[in-house]
C-alpha positions as CSV (number, residue, x, y, z in Angstrom):
1,M,-11.5,7.5,5.0
2,F,-9.2,6.9,8.0
3,L,-9.8,6.6,11.7
4,S,-8.9,9.7,13.7
5,I,-6.2,9.4,16.4
6,D,-8.9,9.6,19.0
7,E,-10.7,6.7,17.4
8,I,-7.5,4.7,17.2
9,K,-7.0,5.3,20.9
10,E,-10.6,4.2,21.6
11,L,-10.3,1.1,19.5
12,T,-7.0,0.0,21.0
13,G,-7.7,1.2,24.6
14,N,-4.4,3.0,24.7
15,G,-3.2,6.6,24.1
16,Q,0.4,6.0,23.1
17,K,1.7,5.2,19.6
18,S,3.6,2.0,20.3
19,P,1.0,0.2,22.4
20,C,-1.6,1.1,19.8
21,C,0.5,-0.5,17.1
22,K,1.1,-3.6,19.3
23,W,-2.7,-4.0,19.8
24,L,-3.4,-3.6,16.1
25,D,-0.7,-6.2,15.3
26,E,-2.0,-8.7,17.9
27,N,-5.6,-8.3,16.6
28,H,-4.6,-8.5,13.0
29,Y,-5.7,-5.0,11.9
30,L,-4.0,-3.6,8.8
31,Y,-2.4,-0.2,9.2
32,E,0.5,2.0,8.0
33,I,2.6,4.4,10.1
34,N,2.3,8.1,9.3
35,S,5.1,10.7,9.5
36,K,4.3,11.4,13.1
37,G,4.6,7.8,14.1
38,W,0.8,7.1,14.5
39,P,-0.9,4.1,12.9
40,V,-3.2,5.0,10.1
41,V,-6.2,2.6,9.8
42,L,-8.8,2.6,7.1
43,R,-12.3,3.1,8.5
44,S,-13.7,0.6,6.0
45,H,-11.3,-2.1,7.3
46,V,-12.5,-1.5,10.9
47,V,-16.2,-1.5,9.8
48,A,-15.7,-4.7,7.9
49,R,-13.9,-6.4,10.9
50,M,-16.8,-5.3,13.2
51,G,-19.4,-6.7,10.9
52,G,-21.0,-3.4,10.1
53,T,-22.0,-1.5,7.0
54,P,-19.9,1.4,6.0
55,T,-21.7,4.8,6.0
56,E,-19.3,6.5,3.7
57,S,-20.5,7.4,0.3
58,K,-19.7,4.8,-2.3
59,R,-18.6,5.4,-5.9
60,P,-21.5,5.3,-8.4
61,Q,-21.9,1.9,-10.0
62,L,-22.8,1.2,-13.6
63,V,-26.2,-0.5,-13.9
64,L,-26.6,-2.6,-17.1
65,K,-30.1,-3.2,-18.4
């Protein structure tokens, strides 16, 4: 559901909280700050921004016939 802290570090190219947030802001990524001060980024948001297809399981959809 969310990127891990290691994934956020890899995405932003930085290992500290504040520079990660700055990079996310500058690149227009949506995020919230958790209780430890780290940005929380939805994995689906990053996948969509990168033009990929999410691999997470989707909710079942109703099929009308």
